[in-house]
C-alpha positions as semicolon CSV with decimal commas, in nm:
position;residue;x (nm);y (nm);z (nm)
1;M;-2,011;-1,085;-0,813
2;Y;-1,721;-0,992;-0,581
3;L;-1,849;-0,617;-0,443
4;T;-1,990;-0,809;-0,150
5;F;-1,650;-1,016;-0,059
6;Y;-1,429;-0,690;-0,124
7;G;-1,686;-0,421;0,078
8;L;-1,740;-0,255;-0,210
9;A;-2,000;-0,055;-0,330
10;E;-1,966;-0,058;-0,646
11;K;-1,749;-0,210;-0,936
12;P;-1,442;0,037;-0,893
13;F;-1,264;-0,065;-1,268
14;N;-1,513;-0,034;-1,480
15;A;-1,423;0,077;-1,849
16;T;-1,692;0,322;-1,866
17;P;-1,547;0,721;-1,867
18;D;-1,742;0,838;-1,520
19;P;-1,643;1,145;-1,407
20;K;-1,659;1,025;-1,059
21;F;-1,339;0,817;-1,096
22;L;-1,113;1,048;-1,252
23;Y;-0,800;0,989;-1,078
24;M;-0,599;1,350;-1,119
25;S;-0,296;1,282;-1,171
26;P;-0,067;1,595;-1,233
27;G;-0,068;1,561;-1,576
28;H;-0,490;1,533;-1,545
29;R;-0,514;1,836;-1,311
30;E;-0,291;2,066;-1,596
31;A;-0,501;1,935;-1,874
32;L;-0,853;1,993;-1,725
33;S;-0,711;2,355;-1,613
34;Q;-0,563;2,425;-1,941
35;L;-0,906;2,293;-2,113
36;L;-1,115;2,538;-1,874
37;Y;-0,958;2,795;-1,929
38;G;-0,917;2,772;-2,295
39;T;-1,294;2,740;-2,365
40;Q;-1,389;3,008;-2,068
41;E;-1,134;3,258;-2,240
42;R;-1,283;3,158;-2,553
43;K;-0,915;3,082;-2,749
44;G;-1,089;2,893;-3,042
45;F;-0,937;2,587;-3,127
46;I;-0,812;2,364;-2,828
47;V;-0,639;2,034;-2,898
48;L;-0,575;1,771;-2,664
49;T;-0,357;1,479;-2,705
50;G;-0,244;1,121;-2,534
51;K;-0,219;0,791;-2,607
52;V;-0,538;0,509;-2,625
53;G;-0,685;0,454;-2,272
54;T;-0,491;0,783;-2,084
55;G;-0,828;0,934;-1,980
56;K;-0,936;1,170;-2,240
57;T;-1,286;1,130;-2,239
58;T;-1,307;1,050;-1,899
59;L;-1,150;1,415;-1,854
60;L;-1,401;1,567;-2,100
61;H;-1,695;1,432;-1,952
62;T;-1,507;1,622;-1,592
63;L;-1,479;1,960;-1,827
64;V;-1,869;1,918;-1,945
65;Q;-1,939;1,880;-1,598
66;R;-1,711;2,170;-1,444
67;L;-1,887;2,405;-1,712
68;N;-2,160;2,354;-1,494
69;G;-2,448;2,465;-1,777
70;Q;-2,250;2,774;-1,847
71;S;-2,187;2,658;-2,194
72;A;-2,358;2,506;-2,466
73;V;-2,197;2,151;-2,542
74;A;-2,201;1,908;-2,847
75;F;-2,005;1,637;-2,788
76;V;-1,940;1,447;-3,116
77;V;-1,810;1,082;-3,034
78;N;-1,863;0,928;-3,379
79;S;-1,515;1,097;-3,608
80;T;-1,599;0,905;-3,877
81;L;-1,857;1,097;-4,001
82;P;-1,802;1,309;-4,306
83;F;-1,833;1,700;-4,196
84;D;-2,198;1,709;-4,312
85;G;-2,292;1,434;-4,064
86;L;-2,081;1,597;-3,792
87;L;-2,248;1,920;-3,822
88;E;-2,585;1,760;-3,822
89;Y;-2,497;1,572;-3,468
90;A;-2,343;1,875;-3,299
91;L;-2,666;2,086;-3,425
92;E;-2,922;1,794;-3,295
93;D;-2,665;1,772;-2,949
94;L;-2,702;2,156;-2,925
95;G;-3,066;2,162;-2,943
96;V;-3,108;2,340;-3,280
97;P;-3,429;2,278;-3,448
98;K;-3,400;2,107;-3,783
99;V;-3,405;2,369;-4,044
100;G;-3,341;2,192;-4,406
101;E;-3,117;1,954;-4,578
102;S;-2,877;2,174;-4,706
103;R;-2,501;2,267;-4,566
104;A;-2,558;2,619;-4,628
105;Q;-2,923;2,581;-4,434
106;R;-2,758;2,416;-4,116
107;L;-2,445;2,661;-4,098
108;I;-2,705;2,921;-4,096
109;A;-2,868;2,786;-3,820
110;L;-2,571;2,724;-3,654
111;N;-2,459;3,079;-3,657
112;N;-2,838;3,253;-3,547
113;F;-2,751;3,008;-3,231
114;L;-2,430;3,117;-3,180
115;I;-2,530;3,469;-3,201
116;E;-2,818;3,399;-2,965
117;R;-2,621;3,256;-2,655
118;E;-2,357;3,542;-2,689
119;R;-2,615;3,806;-2,685
120;A;-2,731;3,566;-2,363
121;G;-2,361;3,577;-2,234
122;Q;-2,325;3,245;-2,273
123;N;-2,025;3,032;-2,429
124;T;-2,083;2,759;-2,680
125;V;-1,818;2,467;-2,740
126;L;-1,790;2,166;-2,981
127;I;-1,597;1,886;-2,857
128;V;-1,458;1,611;-3,144
129;D;-1,338;1,294;-2,955
130;E;-1,091;1,095;-3,187
131;A;-1,049;1,353;-3,402
132;Q;-0,724;1,194;-3,527
133;N;-0,980;0,979;-3,778
134;L;-1,077;1,275;-3,929
135;D;-0,943;1,336;-4,296
136;A;-0,792;1,659;-4,397
137;T;-1,115;1,796;-4,601
138;T;-1,328;1,761;-4,284
139;L;-1,045;1,902;-4,004
140;E;-1,026;2,173;-4,249
141;Q;-1,452;2,220;-4,277
142;I;-1,423;2,232;-3,871
143;R;-1,121;2,522;-3,926
144;L;-1,425;2,742;-4,144
145;L;-1,664;2,673;-3,852
146;S;-1,440;2,940;-3,632
147;N;-1,495;3,202;-3,867
148;F;-1,823;3,236;-3,656
149;E;-1,678;3,541;-3,434
150;T;-1,735;3,913;-3,323
151;P;-1,455;4,197;-3,392
152;T;-1,377;4,103;-2,972
153;S;-1,446;3,705;-2,957
154;K;-1,464;3,370;-3,058
155;L;-1,852;3,236;-3,057
156;L;-1,761;2,855;-3,106
157;Q;-1,468;2,701;-2,943
158;I;-1,332;2,376;-3,086
159;L;-1,189;2,101;-2,876
160;L;-1,038;1,818;-3,085
161;V;-0,922;1,529;-2,916
162;G;-0,714;1,261;-2,994
163;Q;-0,442;0,999;-2,965
164;P;-0,027;1,113;-3,083
165;E;-0,157;1,081;-3,462
166;L;-0,356;1,411;-3,426
167;K;-0,044;1,606;-3,400
168;T;0,092;1,445;-3,685
169;R;-0,239;1,504;-3,902
170;L;-0,229;1,899;-3,806
171;D;0,144;1,920;-3,962
172;L;0,009;1,836;-4,283
173;P;0,090;2,108;-4,534
174;E;-0,296;2,188;-4,605
175;L;-0,377;2,244;-4,272
176;R;-0,160;2,492;-4,206
177;Q;-0,397;2,720;-4,174
178;L;-0,575;2,529;-3,884
179;K;-0,242;2,459;-3,730
180;Q;-0,145;2,836;-3,670
181;R;-0,507;2,882;-3,489
182;V;-0,452;2,657;-3,251
183;G;-0,486;2,857;-2,907
184;L;-0,380;2,571;-2,690
185;R;-0,233;2,222;-2,618
186;C;-0,251;1,983;-2,408
187;Q;-0,123;1,641;-2,318
188;I;-0,172;1,362;-2,109
189;P;0,058;1,132;-2,046
190;A;0,071;0,768;-1,872
191;L;0,107;0,755;-1,531
192;T;0,421;0,696;-1,319
193;P;0,441;0,364;-1,053
194;E;0,349;0,599;-0,782
195;Q;0,055;0,714;-0,954
196;T;-0,041;0,446;-1,007
197;R;-0,050;0,306;-0,686
198;A;-0,250;0,620;-0,605
199;Y;-0,497;0,551;-0,885
200;I;-0,570;0,207;-0,784
201;R;-0,640;0,305;-0,408
202;T;-0,878;0,605;-0,516
203;R;-1,065;0,423;-0,759
204;L;-1,150;0,187;-0,439
205;R;-1,203;0,450;-0,171
206;I;-1,454;0,584;-0,406
207;A;-1,650;0,235;-0,462
208;G;-1,664;0,226;-0,098
209;G;-1,376;-0,006;-0,005
210;R;-1,219;0,036;0,363
211;D;-0,918;-0,157;0,255
212;L;-0,713;0,053;0,022
213;G;-0,450;-0,218;0,078
214;L;-0,688;-0,474;-0,151
215;F;-0,365;-0,476;-0,377
216;A;-0,047;-0,575;-0,230
217;D;0,249;-0,360;-0,359
218;S;0,428;-0,655;-0,559
219;A;0,090;-0,687;-0,724
220;I;0,072;-0,290;-0,813
221;D;0,424;-0,322;-0,926
222;R;0,326;-0,584;-1,160
223;I;0,028;-0,418;-1,305
224;T;0,219;-0,105;-1,355
225;I;0,492;-0,315;-1,582
226;Y;0,181;-0,450;-1,766
227;S;-0,030;-0,154;-1,799
228;E;0,233;0,113;-1,870
229;G;0,072;0,324;-1,650
230;I;-0,220;0,326;-1,913
231;P;-0,558;0,378;-1,693
232;R;-0,766;0,181;-1,905
233;L;-0,515;-0,127;-1,879
234;I;-0,486;-0,081;-1,522
235;N;-0,862;-0,091;-1,527
236;T;-0,899;-0,422;-1,691
237;V;-0,646;-0,606;-1,532
238;S;-0,751;-0,519;-1,196
239;D;-1,111;-0,596;-1,249
240;H;-0,978;-0,947;-1,400
241;C;-0,750;-0,969;-1,061
242;L;-1,061;-0,891;-0,821
243;L;-1,288;-1,183;-0,995
244;F;-0,963;-1,438;-0,937
245;G;-0,919;-1,326;-0,586
246;Y;-1,321;-1,371;-0,518
247;A;-1,276;-1,741;-0,747
248;D;-1,008;-1,828;-0,495
249;Q;-1,134;-1,659;-0,173
250;K;-0,830;-1,440;-0,104
251;R;-0,901;-1,119;0,081
252;R;-0,581;-0,960;-0,049
253;I;-0,484;-0,940;-0,412
254;D;-0,112;-1,065;-0,493
255;R;0,157;-1,081;-0,785
256;T;0,035;-1,423;-0,808
257;I;-0,335;-1,335;-0,871
258;V;-0,178;-1,054;-1,111
259;N;0,010;-1,334;-1,329
260;Q;-0,277;-1,514;-1,351
261;A;-0,540;-1,217;-1,454
262;I;-0,261;-1,126;-1,709
263;E;-0,250;-1,444;-1,859
264;Y;-0,590;-1,488;-1,908
265;L;-0,617;-1,158;-2,057
266;E;-0,354;-1,218;-2,291
267;E;-0,404;-1,628;-2,390
268;G;-0,790;-1,618;-2,341
269;T;-0,760;-1,922;-2,096
270;L;-0,768;-2,007;-1,734
271;P;-0,430;-2,098;-1,520
272;R;-0,545;-2,498;-1,496
273;G;-0,591;-2,465;-1,103
274;H;-0,851;-2,198;-1,164
275;A;-1,024;-2,431;-1,430
276;R;-1,030;-2,682;-1,169
277;G;-1,175;-2,446;-0,902
278;L;-1,453;-2,294;-1,119
279;G;-1,551;-2,623;-1,221
280;R;-1,587;-2,750;-0,844
281;Q;-1,782;-2,387;-0,724
282;R;-2,017;-2,476;-1,063
283;L;-2,096;-2,825;-0,973
284;R;-2,134;-2,738;-0,620
285;L;-2,390;-2,460;-0,713
286;L;-2,580;-2,664;-0,972
287;V;-2,615;-2,972;-0,671
288;R;-2,746;-2,693;-0,437
289;L;-2,997;-2,563;-0,699
290;S;-3,135;-2,917;-0,781
291;L;-3,173;-2,991;-0,414
292;G;-3,324;-2,645;-0,339
293;T;-3,546;-2,743;-0,637
294;L;-3,641;-3,077;-0,472
295;A;-3,678;-2,939;-0,178
296;V;-3,943;-2,695;-0,280
297;T;-4,127;-2,944;-0,467
298;L;-4,148;-3,201;-0,176
299;T;-4,245;-2,929;0,082
300;G;-4,493;-2,835;-0,157
301;L;-4,656;-3,179;-0,197
302;I;-4,626;-3,265;0,159
303;A;-4,803;-2,894;0,221
304;A;-5,112;-2,989;0,035
305;V;-5,145;-3,311;0,213
306;A;-5,129;-3,137;0,556
307;L;-5,440;-2,910;0,476
308;K;-5,623;-3,185;0,568
309;A;-5,374;-3,360;0,811
310;N;-5,332;-3,277;1,195
311;A;-5,060;-3,165;1,367
312;A;-4,778;-3,456;1,394
313;T;-4,816;-3,383;0,924
314;L;-4,697;-3,018;0,972
315;R;-4,400;-3,109;1,235
316;L;-4,322;-3,327;0,952
317;V;-4,330;-3,095;0,687
318;E;-4,085;-2,880;0,886
319;S;-3,884;-3,122;0,955
320;V;-3,831;-3,239;0,547
321;R;-3,778;-2,850;0,480
322;H;-3,515;-2,787;0,720
323;F;-3,338;-3,173;0,649
324;L;-3,296;-3,024;0,263
325;L;-3,251;-2,663;0,285
326;P;-3,030;-2,613;0,605
């Protein structure tokens, strides 16, 4: 809707975890470096934590890209599955043929796959997103997967990714063996005000925008306060700002527009002026559509008659068309 108005090739603030739009803050860069190091050096268990919306999943997709096909990756996104379901999901993601219904058969199939990958000089990575939802029993079963190893290296690298509650879960007494096996811990912090400004401008640039100052400094300051530096919230409010700015035909997003977008997000209602404005726009659109339909109908009828008419009738058709469809 607003892409052409703001000179954008695509939406800059989509909620999907597209690695192309990853903004490398110092925290994200450090976390990605540790994840790459941990998987390539076969550290076994790696834990990545961050608040909701800080970009963990986007970072994981970037990690998979950086591994560049040199590692087989199973990416489990449904952490509510029981262990057997999780294991089945991982085998399917790795491309391991279905061998049976029992847990023992699935574990044997996974072990054989890992050995084949090791002989080929390749690595295998299991990523479990939203791991804070896993219960202690499932986490313990995942720990046992790390027993697939040779005397010199781990055959399976396991990334547990989740919200800060994951660290609390790992502190449970019954999970002390798992906690001892964690080789690396990474954390993604929220963005600072300066990083928020760079984040917004980076996404505008990647989306094809030329005016990287589209959001005024006062607008970015308000977005920073509202979002508390959480990228997902920055995306949500910024996208709504562009919608409101387009509705008002404003080329620059100021603090007033941000406040209106936040009010809409928090209250679910449009500011009174916007409601009237959008209503007028809808009315104009309906009028144009009605006139367009009428014009097409009349032009068609006249054209049908004109098949047996003279040149004067054809000129009449053109006159009517130009009058109704300027």
